[in-house]
C-alpha positions, 0 to 999 in steps of 0.5 A: 078274094071272092067266096066263089062257093058261097051264095049271095046271102052267105057272102053278105052275112060274112062280110056285111061289116066290110060293106058298111065301112066301105060305104061310109068311107066312100060317102066321106070322099064324096061330100066335097063334090056333093056340097060344093055348089053351096060354097060357090056363091059365098066364096065367089062373093068374098073373093070376087071370083068367077063361077068358073074359077070357084068350080075349078077346085073339083076340076083340078083334082079331076085333072090330076086324078086323071093323070095318076089314077093308073099308078094308084090302081097298080098300088091297089093290086100290090098293097090292097085297099086297106093300106090305101084307104086309111091314110087317105081318109085321114089326109082328106079330113085335114085337107078339107079343113084347110079350105077354111084358111083361104085368103083369096090367093088363087095359087093357094086355092090351086095348092090346096086342091092339088093336096086334096088330089093325093087324098082323093087318089087314095080313097076314090071309087077305084079303092071301094070298087076293088074292095067289093069286087075282091070280096064278093062273087054271087052277090057282087052287083048288090055289094057294089050297090051298097058300097057305092051308095055312100056317094048317094048318102053324101048327095042326099045329106051333104047339101042340107048339112053344108047349107045349115053350117054355112048359114050358122057358122059361115063357110069357113067353119062349115068346111072344118065341121064337115071334115072332122065330123064326117071324117072321124066316123069314116076313119073309125069304121074303116079302121075296125071293119075294112077287111076285104078280099085283098086282106083275106088273100094277104093272110093266106099268103102269110100262112104260105110264104113260099107259095106266095112268092110267085103269086100276085096279092089277088091270084085270080083270072083276067086280062093283062093291062095290054090285053085290056087296052085292045079290048073293044068292050072295055073301050065302049065302057070307057067312052060311055063312062067318060060321057056320063060322068061329064054330064052328071057331075056337071049337073050335081055341082051346078044343081043348086045354082040351076034351081036358084036361077029357076026361082027357088031359095038356097034353103029349098034347093038344098032340101031338094037334094035329099030325095035325089040322094035317097033315090040314088041309094034306091037306084044302087040297090035295085040296080045291084039286084038286077045286075046279079040277075040280068046282063049288065049291058041292058041294065046299064043302058036302060038305066043311064038312058033314063037320065035324059028325062032329067034334063028335059024336066029341067028345061021346062019353062017355069017348071013347077017344084014337082018337075024339079024334084022329079028331075033330081030324083031321076038323075039321082036314081039313074046317074047315081048308078054310074060308078056301080055299073062301070065297076061291075062291067069292068070286072065282068069284061076284064076279070080281077087279075089286074083289076086295080090297074085296069080300073085305074085307067077307067078312073082316069076317065071318070076323073076327066069327066068329073073335072070337065063337067063342072068347068064346062057348066061354069063356062056355059053359064059365064058365056050365055048367062044361062044353063040351058045350052048345057042342059040340052047337051046333057040330054044328047050325051046321056043318050049316047052313053046309053047306046054304047052300053046297050051295044056290048056283047056277052060276058067272057067265060073266065073259067074257060080262059083260065083252063086254057091258060093253065094247060 
């Protein structure tokens, strides 16, 4: 549980190892999305698949994650993060490695991605967000930023690493090296250091078994799931999240093809992902500090709204290199905070009483947007032979997402609600 009486600095000194382990764990779960754009071309060429089919792997996972995220959110409330994440990371490494065995069968492709979904459900954003929210109070915004910087780390380094591995060892062995190399580090760090608020609460329950019988694993105030489903603020957060995930994940998965269409080589396009990923890390840290000081609706709305500039820059005819790099950096900075924002906002407006189940519902929409974006990008390209219509759509939808967050009301006062519930 969060150390409510500690300052942010004291919290970080006590739990920095947990933050680091969770960040590395989340980075490993993000490498497939970050690097998939580099595998689209080689796989499509070898098997004669359309870009829509090749991009569908991420979308298959997103569809199944959409269906089952609420259930796995309940598992987090019941068992905690550690008991979900460790087996999930091991399974994910094995499934990513199995992509090297593709033989051109569409059904094999679908089956591997269905298996990948199980690992994804055990290790996706719900898990790592719950870990930070359950452990931190005063420094929650920055803690979320640091943990979720794992995705930005993957966005920065997975593309150039994948490009090098594909060029030197071929796309099949690239999957194996990325799974075993990155995955081993993630598993080891989480095995040693992933001790969050759920584990702290578990130890307290073990020390007082009689008292623990009548309490949830994380005994804190907040909304029930039915209350959350009726809450207007959570609906605004949910819709905004779905919209921004659709446009930004679609852009991330297709950014390499977008840049190569603009005349850049695959090697150059992969290198441009580094500043984008690093700016995403900066965005998470800066946004995390701002969330601990200012209302999240303003921080989130303005940050997400800035992403619209990325689409305008990518739409420039004959855009120079600086415009492309700037577009990716802005998207990395602003769009990279989306999971951090939805995690913080959900905890702020729903409380932590049933956070796993409620954020599991949010994760369903994250998955739906993540799945729709890449396929929609592929369909747009296959129909128009250009990404321009999709970029204009991304510009409009990003502004809509920002307006939904800007219209949120003030945070609920959970201390008063808990006092009223007890009395």
